[in-house]
py3Dmol code that shows the C-alpha trace and the ligand (Angstrom):
import py3Dmol

protein = """\
ATOM      1  CA  UNK A   1      11.588   0.853   2.824  1.00  0.00           C
ATOM      2  CA  UNK A   2      12.888   1.495   6.360  1.00  0.00           C
ATOM      3  CA  UNK A   3      12.253   4.862   8.126  1.00  0.00           C
ATOM      4  CA  UNK A   4      15.816   5.711   7.593  1.00  0.00           C
ATOM      5  CA  UNK A   5      15.680   5.034   3.796  1.00  0.00           C
ATOM      6  CA  UNK A   6      12.610   7.479   3.607  1.00  0.00           C
ATOM      7  CA  UNK A   7      14.683  10.088   5.402  1.00  0.00           C
ATOM      8  CA  UNK A   8      17.685   9.636   2.939  1.00  0.00           C
ATOM      9  CA  UNK A   9      15.466   9.800  -0.018  1.00  0.00           C
ATOM     10  CA  UNK A  10      13.633  12.946   1.046  1.00  0.00           C
ATOM     11  CA  UNK A  11      16.891  14.764   2.017  1.00  0.00           C
ATOM     12  CA  UNK A  12      18.546  13.678  -1.431  1.00  0.00           C
ATOM     13  CA  UNK A  13      15.445  15.067  -3.210  1.00  0.00           C
ATOM     14  CA  UNK A  14      15.167  18.152  -1.137  1.00  0.00           C
ATOM     15  CA  UNK A  15      18.751  19.157  -1.386  1.00  0.00           C
ATOM     16  CA  UNK A  16      18.805  18.435  -5.242  1.00  0.00           C
ATOM     17  CA  UNK A  17      15.918  20.815  -5.880  1.00  0.00           C
ATOM     18  CA  UNK A  18      16.141  24.524  -6.335  1.00  0.00           C
ATOM     19  CA  UNK A  19      15.361  26.193  -3.959  1.00  0.00           C
ATOM     20  CA  UNK A  20      16.663  23.621  -1.526  1.00  0.00           C
ATOM     21  CA  UNK A  21      14.037  22.210   0.938  1.00  0.00           C
ATOM     22  CA  UNK A  22      13.781  19.860   3.966  1.00  0.00           C
ATOM     23  CA  UNK A  23      10.345  19.118   5.511  1.00  0.00           C
ATOM     24  CA  UNK A  24       9.718  20.349   8.975  1.00  0.00           C
ATOM     25  CA  UNK A  25       8.403  16.790   9.775  1.00  0.00           C
ATOM     26  CA  UNK A  26      12.090  15.960  10.402  1.00  0.00           C
ATOM     27  CA  UNK A  27      12.578  18.483  13.175  1.00  0.00           C
ATOM     28  CA  UNK A  28      11.040  16.133  15.856  1.00  0.00           C
ATOM     29  CA  UNK A  29      13.856  13.731  16.734  1.00  0.00           C
ATOM     30  CA  UNK A  30      14.416  13.396  20.567  1.00  0.00           C
ATOM     31  CA  UNK A  31      16.407  16.589  20.770  1.00  0.00           C
ATOM     32  CA  UNK A  32      13.852  18.425  18.534  1.00  0.00           C
ATOM     33  CA  UNK A  33      10.994  17.291  20.788  1.00  0.00           C
ATOM     34  CA  UNK A  34      12.860  18.835  23.835  1.00  0.00           C
ATOM     35  CA  UNK A  35      13.680  21.982  21.776  1.00  0.00           C
ATOM     36  CA  UNK A  36      10.020  22.380  20.885  1.00  0.00           C
ATOM     37  CA  UNK A  37       8.979  22.023  24.523  1.00  0.00           C
ATOM     38  CA  UNK A  38      11.563  24.934  25.223  1.00  0.00           C
ATOM     39  CA  UNK A  39      10.069  27.058  22.460  1.00  0.00           C
ATOM     40  CA  UNK A  40       6.642  26.814  23.960  1.00  0.00           C
ATOM     41  CA  UNK A  41       8.136  28.306  27.190  1.00  0.00           C
ATOM     42  CA  UNK A  42       9.569  31.400  25.402  1.00  0.00           C
ATOM     43  CA  UNK A  43       7.888  34.623  26.171  1.00  0.00           C
ATOM     44  CA  UNK A  44       7.781  35.366  22.297  1.00  0.00           C
ATOM     45  CA  UNK A  45       6.214  32.245  21.348  1.00  0.00           C
ATOM     46  CA  UNK A  46       2.614  33.490  22.226  1.00  0.00           C
ATOM     47  CA  UNK A  47       0.681  30.729  20.468  1.00  0.00           C
ATOM     48  CA  UNK A  48       0.684  28.225  23.511  1.00  0.00           C
ATOM     49  CA  UNK A  49      -0.293  30.694  26.073  1.00  0.00           C
ATOM     50  CA  UNK A  50      -2.993  32.068  23.905  1.00  0.00           C
ATOM     51  CA  UNK A  51      -4.604  28.854  23.286  1.00  0.00           C
ATOM     52  CA  UNK A  52      -4.087  27.803  27.007  1.00  0.00           C
ATOM     53  CA  UNK A  53      -6.103  30.978  27.850  1.00  0.00           C
ATOM     54  CA  UNK A  54      -8.949  29.902  25.574  1.00  0.00           C
ATOM     55  CA  UNK A  55      -8.952  26.303  27.067  1.00  0.00           C
ATOM     56  CA  UNK A  56      -8.702  27.343  30.617  1.00  0.00           C
ATOM     57  CA  UNK A  57     -11.356  30.168  30.591  1.00  0.00           C
ATOM     58  CA  UNK A  58     -13.943  28.946  27.916  1.00  0.00           C
ATOM     59  CA  UNK A  59     -14.016  25.064  28.271  1.00  0.00           C
ATOM     60  CA  UNK A  60     -17.651  25.296  29.351  1.00  0.00           C
ATOM     61  CA  UNK A  61     -18.727  27.366  26.368  1.00  0.00           C
ATOM     62  CA  UNK A  62     -16.491  25.034  24.016  1.00  0.00           C
ATOM     63  CA  UNK A  63     -18.339  22.051  25.486  1.00  0.00           C
ATOM     64  CA  UNK A  64     -21.636  23.543  24.999  1.00  0.00           C
ATOM     65  CA  UNK A  65     -20.686  24.308  21.263  1.00  0.00           C
ATOM     66  CA  UNK A  66     -20.116  20.370  21.010  1.00  0.00           C
ATOM     67  CA  UNK A  67     -23.988  19.965  21.444  1.00  0.00           C
ATOM     68  CA  UNK A  68     -23.658  16.529  22.969  1.00  0.00           C
ATOM     69  CA  UNK A  69     -26.398  14.921  24.967  1.00  0.00           C
ATOM     70  CA  UNK A  70     -24.750  14.279  28.477  1.00  0.00           C
ATOM     71  CA  UNK A  71     -26.564  10.892  28.629  1.00  0.00           C
ATOM     72  CA  UNK A  72     -24.967   9.636  25.408  1.00  0.00           C
ATOM     73  CA  UNK A  73     -21.582   8.307  25.429  1.00  0.00           C
ATOM     74  CA  UNK A  74     -19.173   9.924  22.912  1.00  0.00           C
ATOM     75  CA  UNK A  75     -15.479   9.857  21.652  1.00  0.00           C
ATOM     76  CA  UNK A  76     -12.869  12.792  22.155  1.00  0.00           C
ATOM     77  CA  UNK A  77     -10.191  11.976  19.464  1.00  0.00           C
ATOM     78  CA  UNK A  78      -7.227  14.217  19.693  1.00  0.00           C
ATOM     79  CA  UNK A  79      -5.048  14.126  16.699  1.00  0.00           C
ATOM     80  CA  UNK A  80      -1.316  14.824  17.664  1.00  0.00           C
ATOM     81  CA  UNK A  81      -1.725  14.741  21.336  1.00  0.00           C
ATOM     82  CA  UNK A  82       1.360  16.699  22.365  1.00  0.00           C
ATOM     83  CA  UNK A  83       1.818  17.262  26.185  1.00  0.00           C
ATOM     84  CA  UNK A  84      -2.077  17.489  26.897  1.00  0.00           C
ATOM     85  CA  UNK A  85      -1.639  21.068  28.900  1.00  0.00           C
ATOM     86  CA  UNK A  86      -4.451  22.609  26.978  1.00  0.00           C
ATOM     87  CA  UNK A  87      -6.632  19.594  26.620  1.00  0.00           C
ATOM     88  CA  UNK A  88      -6.577  18.948  30.185  1.00  0.00           C
ATOM     89  CA  UNK A  89      -8.770  21.739  31.051  1.00  0.00           C
ATOM     90  CA  UNK A  90     -11.475  20.340  28.477  1.00  0.00           C
ATOM     91  CA  UNK A  91     -11.165  16.966  30.297  1.00  0.00           C
ATOM     92  CA  UNK A  92     -11.510  18.323  33.632  1.00  0.00           C
ATOM     93  CA  UNK A  93     -14.641  20.339  32.728  1.00  0.00           C
ATOM     94  CA  UNK A  94     -16.168  17.348  31.008  1.00  0.00           C
ATOM     95  CA  UNK A  95     -15.807  15.215  33.955  1.00  0.00           C
ATOM     96  CA  UNK A  96     -17.060  17.654  36.264  1.00  0.00           C
ATOM     97  CA  UNK A  97     -20.206  18.019  34.330  1.00  0.00           C
ATOM     98  CA  UNK A  98     -20.433  14.076  34.222  1.00  0.00           C
ATOM     99  CA  UNK A  99     -20.169  13.616  30.465  1.00  0.00           C
ATOM    100  CA  UNK A 100     -19.719  10.094  29.526  1.00  0.00           C
ATOM    101  CA  UNK A 101     -16.849   9.824  26.928  1.00  0.00           C
ATOM    102  CA  UNK A 102     -13.649   8.122  25.987  1.00  0.00           C
ATOM    103  CA  UNK A 103     -10.490  10.209  25.402  1.00  0.00           C
ATOM    104  CA  UNK A 104      -8.354   8.913  22.440  1.00  0.00           C
ATOM    105  CA  UNK A 105      -5.054  10.456  21.964  1.00  0.00           C
ATOM    106  CA  UNK A 106      -3.436   9.803  18.745  1.00  0.00           C
ATOM    107  CA  UNK A 107       0.248  10.480  18.220  1.00  0.00           C
ATOM    108  CA  UNK A 108       3.093   9.289  16.122  1.00  0.00           C
ATOM    109  CA  UNK A 109       5.458   9.165  19.128  1.00  0.00           C
ATOM    110  CA  UNK A 110       5.161   6.263  21.396  1.00  0.00           C
ATOM    111  CA  UNK A 111       7.038   8.289  23.956  1.00  0.00           C
ATOM    112  CA  UNK A 112       4.879  11.276  23.997  1.00  0.00           C
ATOM    113  CA  UNK A 113       1.622   9.113  24.165  1.00  0.00           C
ATOM    114  CA  UNK A 114       3.036   7.138  27.067  1.00  0.00           C
ATOM    115  CA  UNK A 115       3.822  10.435  28.806  1.00  0.00           C
ATOM    116  CA  UNK A 116       0.355  12.112  28.034  1.00  0.00           C
ATOM    117  CA  UNK A 117      -1.441   8.842  29.139  1.00  0.00           C
ATOM    118  CA  UNK A 118       0.360   8.524  32.499  1.00  0.00           C
ATOM    119  CA  UNK A 119      -0.170  12.194  33.024  1.00  0.00           C
ATOM    120  CA  UNK A 120      -4.014  12.082  32.353  1.00  0.00           C
ATOM    121  CA  UNK A 121      -4.431   8.901  34.349  1.00  0.00           C
ATOM    122  CA  UNK A 122      -2.649  10.636  37.383  1.00  0.00           C
ATOM    123  CA  UNK A 123      -4.817  13.637  37.121  1.00  0.00           C
ATOM    124  CA  UNK A 124      -8.088  11.950  36.439  1.00  0.00           C
ATOM    125  CA  UNK A 125      -8.267   8.369  37.670  1.00  0.00           C
ATOM    126  CA  UNK A 126     -11.926   8.164  36.361  1.00  0.00           C
ATOM    127  CA  UNK A 127     -11.017   8.931  32.826  1.00  0.00           C
ATOM    128  CA  UNK A 128     -11.530   6.454  30.052  1.00  0.00           C
ATOM    129  CA  UNK A 129      -8.414   6.719  27.902  1.00  0.00           C
ATOM    130  CA  UNK A 130      -7.529   4.709  24.846  1.00  0.00           C
ATOM    131  CA  UNK A 131      -4.228   5.862  23.334  1.00  0.00           C
ATOM    132  CA  UNK A 132      -3.593   5.071  19.680  1.00  0.00           C
ATOM    133  CA  UNK A 133      -0.160   5.215  18.189  1.00  0.00           C
ATOM    134  CA  UNK A 134       0.072   6.184  14.493  1.00  0.00           C
ATOM    135  CA  UNK A 135       0.370   8.808  11.786  1.00  0.00           C
ATOM    136  CA  UNK A 136      -2.829  10.437  11.964  1.00  0.00           C
ATOM    137  CA  UNK A 137      -3.543  10.687   8.282  1.00  0.00           C
ATOM    138  CA  UNK A 138      -3.297   6.885   8.512  1.00  0.00           C
ATOM    139  CA  UNK A 139      -5.044   5.857  11.637  1.00  0.00           C
ATOM    140  CA  UNK A 140      -8.151   8.009  10.728  1.00  0.00           C
ATOM    141  CA  UNK A 141      -9.955   4.969   9.092  1.00  0.00           C
ATOM    142  CA  UNK A 142      -9.440   2.637  12.085  1.00  0.00           C
ATOM    143  CA  UNK A 143     -10.789   5.330  14.471  1.00  0.00           C
ATOM    144  CA  UNK A 144     -14.052   5.625  12.916  1.00  0.00           C
ATOM    145  CA  UNK A 145     -15.354   2.082  13.339  1.00  0.00           C
ATOM    146  CA  UNK A 146     -17.657   2.697  16.256  1.00  0.00           C
ATOM    147  CA  UNK A 147     -20.966   4.178  16.083  1.00  0.00           C
ATOM    148  CA  UNK A 148     -20.529   6.714  18.953  1.00  0.00           C
ATOM    149  CA  UNK A 149     -20.558  10.338  18.304  1.00  0.00           C
ATOM    150  CA  UNK A 150     -17.309  12.159  17.751  1.00  0.00           C
ATOM    151  CA  UNK A 151     -15.457  15.243  18.420  1.00  0.00           C
ATOM    152  CA  UNK A 152     -12.183  15.530  16.922  1.00  0.00           C
ATOM    153  CA  UNK A 153      -9.566  17.807  18.299  1.00  0.00           C
ATOM    154  CA  UNK A 154      -6.881  19.390  16.200  1.00  0.00           C
ATOM    155  CA  UNK A 155      -5.262  22.112  18.073  1.00  0.00           C
ATOM    156  CA  UNK A 156      -1.728  23.927  18.541  1.00  0.00           C
ATOM    157  CA  UNK A 157      -1.759  25.374  14.924  1.00  0.00           C
ATOM    158  CA  UNK A 158      -0.432  22.094  13.683  1.00  0.00           C
ATOM    159  CA  UNK A 159      -2.469  22.776  10.548  1.00  0.00           C
ATOM    160  CA  UNK A 160      -0.200  25.656  10.007  1.00  0.00           C
ATOM    161  CA  UNK A 161       2.725  23.363   8.846  1.00  0.00           C
ATOM    162  CA  UNK A 162       0.662  22.148   5.840  1.00  0.00           C
ATOM    163  CA  UNK A 163       0.571  23.914   2.485  1.00  0.00           C
ATOM    164  CA  UNK A 164      -2.987  25.183   1.889  1.00  0.00           C
ATOM    165  CA  UNK A 165      -3.752  22.384  -0.615  1.00  0.00           C
ATOM    166  CA  UNK A 166      -2.547  19.816   1.739  1.00  0.00           C
ATOM    167  CA  UNK A 167      -4.671  21.359   4.661  1.00  0.00           C
ATOM    168  CA  UNK A 168      -7.545  21.366   2.337  1.00  0.00           C
ATOM    169  CA  UNK A 169      -7.530  17.730   1.588  1.00  0.00           C
ATOM    170  CA  UNK A 170      -6.712  16.973   5.210  1.00  0.00           C
ATOM    171  CA  UNK A 171      -9.884  18.816   6.342  1.00  0.00           C
ATOM    172  CA  UNK A 172     -11.767  17.260   3.619  1.00  0.00           C
ATOM    173  CA  UNK A 173     -10.710  13.813   4.655  1.00  0.00           C
ATOM    174  CA  UNK A 174     -11.682  14.435   8.248  1.00  0.00           C
ATOM    175  CA  UNK A 175     -14.983  15.864   6.991  1.00  0.00           C
ATOM    176  CA  UNK A 176     -15.657  12.686   5.037  1.00  0.00           C
ATOM    177  CA  UNK A 177     -15.383  10.540   8.174  1.00  0.00           C
ATOM    178  CA  UNK A 178     -17.620  12.721  10.456  1.00  0.00           C
ATOM    179  CA  UNK A 179     -21.413  12.129  10.448  1.00  0.00           C
ATOM    180  CA  UNK A 180     -23.905  14.998  10.465  1.00  0.00           C
ATOM    181  CA  UNK A 181     -23.596  17.359  13.408  1.00  0.00           C
ATOM    182  CA  UNK A 182     -20.298  15.758  14.622  1.00  0.00           C
ATOM    183  CA  UNK A 183     -17.425  18.358  15.094  1.00  0.00           C
ATOM    184  CA  UNK A 184     -13.903  19.219  14.545  1.00  0.00           C
ATOM    185  CA  UNK A 185     -12.295  21.597  17.111  1.00  0.00           C
ATOM    186  CA  UNK A 186      -9.503  23.298  15.078  1.00  0.00           C
ATOM    187  CA  UNK A 187      -6.951  25.542  16.843  1.00  0.00           C
ATOM    188  CA  UNK A 188      -5.143  28.003  14.440  1.00  0.00           C
ATOM    189  CA  UNK A 189      -3.043  31.020  14.957  1.00  0.00           C
ATOM    190  CA  UNK A 190      -4.550  34.155  13.465  1.00  0.00           C
ATOM    191  CA  UNK A 191      -2.944  36.580  11.016  1.00  0.00           C
ATOM    192  CA  UNK A 192      -1.392  39.480  12.762  1.00  0.00           C
ATOM    193  CA  UNK A 193       1.391  41.951  12.608  1.00  0.00           C
ATOM    194  CA  UNK A 194       5.049  41.179  11.981  1.00  0.00           C
ATOM    195  CA  UNK A 195       6.211  42.639  15.150  1.00  0.00           C
ATOM    196  CA  UNK A 196       4.360  39.866  17.108  1.00  0.00           C
ATOM    197  CA  UNK A 197       4.740  37.008  14.737  1.00  0.00           C
ATOM    198  CA  UNK A 198       8.242  37.293  13.533  1.00  0.00           C
ATOM    199  CA  UNK A 199       9.819  37.227  17.236  1.00  0.00           C
ATOM    200  CA  UNK A 200       7.806  33.974  17.886  1.00  0.00           C
ATOM    201  CA  UNK A 201      10.105  32.351  15.260  1.00  0.00           C
ATOM    202  CA  UNK A 202      13.087  34.164  16.272  1.00  0.00           C
ATOM    203  CA  UNK A 203      13.280  34.043  20.023  1.00  0.00           C
ATOM    204  CA  UNK A 204      16.125  36.112  21.870  1.00  0.00           C
ATOM    205  CA  UNK A 205      17.239  32.970  23.677  1.00  0.00           C
ATOM    206  CA  UNK A 206      17.913  31.342  20.285  1.00  0.00           C
ATOM    207  CA  UNK A 207      15.928  28.215  21.051  1.00  0.00           C
ATOM    208  CA  UNK A 208      14.104  28.399  17.702  1.00  0.00           C
ATOM    209  CA  UNK A 209      17.495  28.893  15.858  1.00  0.00           C
ATOM    210  CA  UNK A 210      18.836  25.688  17.608  1.00  0.00           C
ATOM    211  CA  UNK A 211      15.482  23.883  16.718  1.00  0.00           C
ATOM    212  CA  UNK A 212      16.071  24.728  13.010  1.00  0.00           C
ATOM    213  CA  UNK A 213      19.849  23.889  13.003  1.00  0.00           C
ATOM    214  CA  UNK A 214      19.198  20.557  14.977  1.00  0.00           C
ATOM    215  CA  UNK A 215      17.841  19.311  11.384  1.00  0.00           C
ATOM    216  CA  UNK A 216      21.488  19.518  10.153  1.00  0.00           C
ATOM    217  CA  UNK A 217      22.683  17.886  13.351  1.00  0.00           C
ATOM    218  CA  UNK A 218      20.360  14.987  12.717  1.00  0.00           C
ATOM    219  CA  UNK A 219      21.454  14.563   9.044  1.00  0.00           C
ATOM    220  CA  UNK A 220      25.141  14.584  10.279  1.00  0.00           C
ATOM    221  CA  UNK A 221      24.427  11.851  12.873  1.00  0.00           C
ATOM    222  CA  UNK A 222      21.857   9.724  10.908  1.00  0.00           C
ATOM    223  CA  UNK A 223      23.055   9.918   7.508  1.00  0.00           C
ATOM    224  CA  UNK A 224      26.793  10.613   8.005  1.00  0.00           C
ATOM    225  CA  UNK A 225      26.906  14.115   6.748  1.00  0.00           C
ATOM    226  CA  UNK A 226      29.488  16.823   7.456  1.00  0.00           C
ATOM    227  CA  UNK A 227      27.290  20.011   7.768  1.00  0.00           C
ATOM    228  CA  UNK A 228      29.386  22.488   9.863  1.00  0.00           C
ATOM    229  CA  UNK A 229      26.769  24.251  11.887  1.00  0.00           C
ATOM    230  CA  UNK A 230      28.940  27.361  12.156  1.00  0.00           C
ATOM    231  CA  UNK A 231      28.382  27.996   8.372  1.00  0.00           C
ATOM    232  CA  UNK A 232      24.480  28.088   8.565  1.00  0.00           C
ATOM    233  CA  UNK A 233      22.299  30.618  10.113  1.00  0.00           C
ATOM    234  CA  UNK A 234      18.613  30.391  11.188  1.00  0.00           C
ATOM    235  CA  UNK A 235      16.649  32.909   8.853  1.00  0.00           C
ATOM    236  CA  UNK A 236      13.031  33.291   9.575  1.00  0.00           C
ATOM    237  CA  UNK A 237      10.718  35.621   7.580  1.00  0.00           C
ATOM    238  CA  UNK A 238       6.908  36.867   7.682  1.00  0.00           C
ATOM    239  CA  UNK A 239       4.730  39.497   6.191  1.00  0.00           C
ATOM    240  CA  UNK A 240       1.362  40.077   7.130  1.00  0.00           C
ATOM    241  CA  UNK A 241       0.012  40.291   3.632  1.00  0.00           C
ATOM    242  CA  UNK A 242       0.883  36.799   2.996  1.00  0.00           C
ATOM    243  CA  UNK A 243       0.215  35.558   6.657  1.00  0.00           C
ATOM    244  CA  UNK A 244       2.835  32.730   6.542  1.00  0.00           C
ATOM    245  CA  UNK A 245       5.943  32.419   8.730  1.00  0.00           C
ATOM    246  CA  UNK A 246       8.603  30.841   6.941  1.00  0.00           C
ATOM    247  CA  UNK A 247      11.892  29.410   8.125  1.00  0.00           C
ATOM    248  CA  UNK A 248      15.099  29.004   6.286  1.00  0.00           C
ATOM    249  CA  UNK A 249      18.651  27.810   7.070  1.00  0.00           C
ATOM    250  CA  UNK A 250      21.124  30.119   5.209  1.00  0.00           C
ATOM    251  CA  UNK A 251      24.508  29.007   4.002  1.00  0.00           C
ATOM    252  CA  UNK A 252      26.805  31.923   5.280  1.00  0.00           C
ATOM    253  CA  UNK A 253      29.514  30.884   2.664  1.00  0.00           C
ATOM    254  CA  UNK A 254      30.100  29.175  -0.627  1.00  0.00           C
ATOM    255  CA  UNK A 255      30.744  25.466   0.690  1.00  0.00           C
ATOM    256  CA  UNK A 256      30.126  21.842  -0.213  1.00  0.00           C
ATOM    257  CA  UNK A 257      28.561  19.362   2.061  1.00  0.00           C
ATOM    258  CA  UNK A 258      29.228  15.463   1.799  1.00  0.00           C
ATOM    259  CA  UNK A 259      26.493  12.942   2.719  1.00  0.00           C
ATOM    260  CA  UNK A 260      28.276   9.436   3.296  1.00  0.00           C
ATOM    261  CA  UNK A 261      25.150   7.455   3.106  1.00  0.00           C
ATOM    262  CA  UNK A 262      24.493   8.946  -0.314  1.00  0.00           C
ATOM    263  CA  UNK A 263      28.290   8.908  -1.352  1.00  0.00           C
ATOM    264  CA  UNK A 264      27.561  12.480  -2.819  1.00  0.00           C
ATOM    265  CA  UNK A 265      28.303  16.098  -2.173  1.00  0.00           C
ATOM    266  CA  UNK A 266      25.994  18.942  -2.257  1.00  0.00           C
ATOM    267  CA  UNK A 267      26.952  22.512  -3.200  1.00  0.00           C
ATOM    268  CA  UNK A 268      25.791  25.666  -1.396  1.00  0.00           C
ATOM    269  CA  UNK A 269      26.445  29.195  -2.775  1.00  0.00           C
ATOM    270  CA  UNK A 270      27.092  32.019  -0.321  1.00  0.00           C
ATOM    271  CA  UNK A 271      23.485  33.065   1.217  1.00  0.00           C
ATOM    272  CA  UNK A 272      21.713  30.149  -0.460  1.00  0.00           C
ATOM    273  CA  UNK A 273      18.674  29.093   1.415  1.00  0.00           C
ATOM    274  CA  UNK A 274      17.265  25.695   2.571  1.00  0.00           C
ATOM    275  CA  UNK A 275      13.535  26.078   3.190  1.00  0.00           C
ATOM    276  CA  UNK A 276      12.632  24.158   6.222  1.00  0.00           C
ATOM    277  CA  UNK A 277       9.015  25.062   7.454  1.00  0.00           C
ATOM    278  CA  UNK A 278       5.949  26.989   6.916  1.00  0.00           C
ATOM    279  CA  UNK A 279       3.846  28.122  10.060  1.00  0.00           C
ATOM    280  CA  UNK A 280       0.535  29.558   8.246  1.00  0.00           C
ATOM    281  CA  UNK A 281      -1.595  31.987   9.999  1.00  0.00           C
ATOM    282  CA  UNK A 282      -5.441  32.306   9.165  1.00  0.00           C
ATOM    283  CA  UNK A 283      -8.611  34.233   9.192  1.00  0.00           C
ATOM    284  CA  UNK A 284     -12.074  33.309   8.601  1.00  0.00           C
ATOM    285  CA  UNK A 285     -11.950  33.835   4.991  1.00  0.00           C
ATOM    286  CA  UNK A 286      -8.862  31.653   4.396  1.00  0.00           C
ATOM    287  CA  UNK A 287     -10.345  28.908   6.559  1.00  0.00           C
ATOM    288  CA  UNK A 288     -13.756  29.041   4.875  1.00  0.00           C
ATOM    289  CA  UNK A 289     -11.934  28.817   1.627  1.00  0.00           C
ATOM    290  CA  UNK A 290     -10.136  25.575   2.746  1.00  0.00           C
ATOM    291  CA  UNK A 291     -13.452  24.066   3.897  1.00  0.00           C
ATOM    292  CA  UNK A 292     -15.477  25.124   0.881  1.00  0.00           C
ATOM    293  CA  UNK A 293     -17.410  21.958  -0.406  1.00  0.00           C
ATOM    294  CA  UNK A 294     -16.300  19.841   2.502  1.00  0.00           C
ATOM    295  CA  UNK A 295     -19.718  19.963   4.219  1.00  0.00           C
ATOM    296  CA  UNK A 296     -18.174  21.473   7.057  1.00  0.00           C
ATOM    297  CA  UNK A 297     -19.425  24.646   8.484  1.00  0.00           C
ATOM    298  CA  UNK A 298     -17.739  27.243  10.843  1.00  0.00           C
ATOM    299  CA  UNK A 299     -20.267  27.318  13.643  1.00  0.00           C
ATOM    300  CA  UNK A 300     -18.414  28.863  16.687  1.00  0.00           C
ATOM    301  CA  UNK A 301     -15.231  30.692  17.082  1.00  0.00           C
ATOM    302  CA  UNK A 302     -13.414  31.106  20.464  1.00  0.00           C
ATOM    303  CA  UNK A 303     -10.706  33.836  20.840  1.00  0.00           C
ATOM    304  CA  UNK A 304      -8.052  34.762  23.535  1.00  0.00           C
ATOM    305  CA  UNK A 305      -8.366  37.977  25.135  1.00  0.00           C
ATOM    306  CA  UNK A 306      -5.760  39.487  22.712  1.00  0.00           C
ATOM    307  CA  UNK A 307      -7.452  37.889  19.694  1.00  0.00           C
ATOM    308  CA  UNK A 308      -4.135  36.107  18.747  1.00  0.00           C
ATOM    309  CA  UNK A 309      -5.408  32.622  18.384  1.00  0.00           C
ATOM    310  CA  UNK A 310      -8.822  30.978  17.481  1.00  0.00           C
ATOM    311  CA  UNK A 311     -10.350  27.716  18.273  1.00  0.00           C
ATOM    312  CA  UNK A 312     -12.988  27.081  15.734  1.00  0.00           C
ATOM    313  CA  UNK A 313     -15.728  24.659  15.917  1.00  0.00           C
ATOM    314  CA  UNK A 314     -16.435  23.213  12.391  1.00  0.00           C
ATOM    315  CA  UNK A 315     -19.750  21.115  12.323  1.00  0.00           C
ATOM    316  CA  UNK A 316     -20.482  18.733   9.727  1.00  0.00           C
TER     317      UNK A 316
END
"""
ligand_1 = """\
14
AVJ
C 3.978 22.802 16.211
C 3.550 23.523 14.088
C 2.445 24.822 15.972
O 4.557 26.257 13.457
O 4.263 27.417 15.298
C 7.501 26.543 16.546
C 6.183 24.607 15.178
N 8.201 25.753 14.394
N 8.650 27.250 16.187
C 4.642 26.245 14.692
C 7.206 25.598 15.445
C 9.062 26.907 15.013
C 4.853 25.094 15.566
N 3.730 24.168 15.460
"""
view = py3Dmol.view(width=600, height=400)
view.addModel(protein, "pdb")
view.setStyle({"model": 0}, {"cartoon": {"style": "trace"}})
view.addModel(ligand_1, "xyz")
view.setStyle({"model": 1}, {"stick": {}})
view.zoomTo()
view.show()
């Protein structure tokens, strides 16, 4: 099956179910990547700055928590490498302290891997870097062929897009690969009040709105659909009790949308929702629950000054 067949199949299944659903996985085409970069620049999107503060101010303590012998060569594997803005602080401190390590960024996008590799090579000519292209669920097996000790980075609250059961099996899968005393550095957003979280998913400039609606644009372009973007609204919600931000696209009127590649129409009632994303927030109890019986243990926790975001060290 080609990539587009999978997309078509997922859209058909998702729009046929009740409530309608499209995976947030499909946000990230070229336009979506660019919109997400812009979201990270929005004043309301506190996640990036909070985690950046942790990395820029506490990288020495983070490295100590790795408990790596400086004479021994190790591998720092980053799952979903992104733009490297936070990671560079860690790399800088490791190099200053003369640690011997190989940096292995893993990303599904050839383009972001090329960008991050070039950026890191420019910044750190002495850095040993070995980029790996692939879906990190899949490349995991291939990454664990060497005997060198490993530290896995999974930051940026990327875990938050997974349903708890998916997150649990992902964390358990990582745990299965790690040897005793190896680490996972997990960066996740913390549960906090609605007045802070909701604006992060509904910025005043409308970038997150465009990011969500870009899904429909993508379906129009790639699958020959006729979604009228004027007739759908970005509709996010969040409650502190649940701790999960959810994004929806709301049909503002009764309408029918035709998808040429399927030769089929889909009906929308007025105010009907398409669920497009969850962004889960965590606390120690929720995280502990996900890693129960995985052999991982929370051994350290690094917070920003506002306590909005946490980078946990999970040790096997
Ligand atoms: C990239 C998954 C961390 O859920 O906060 C940002 C994606 N969606 N605004 C998040 C996103 C809407 C983001 N993550």
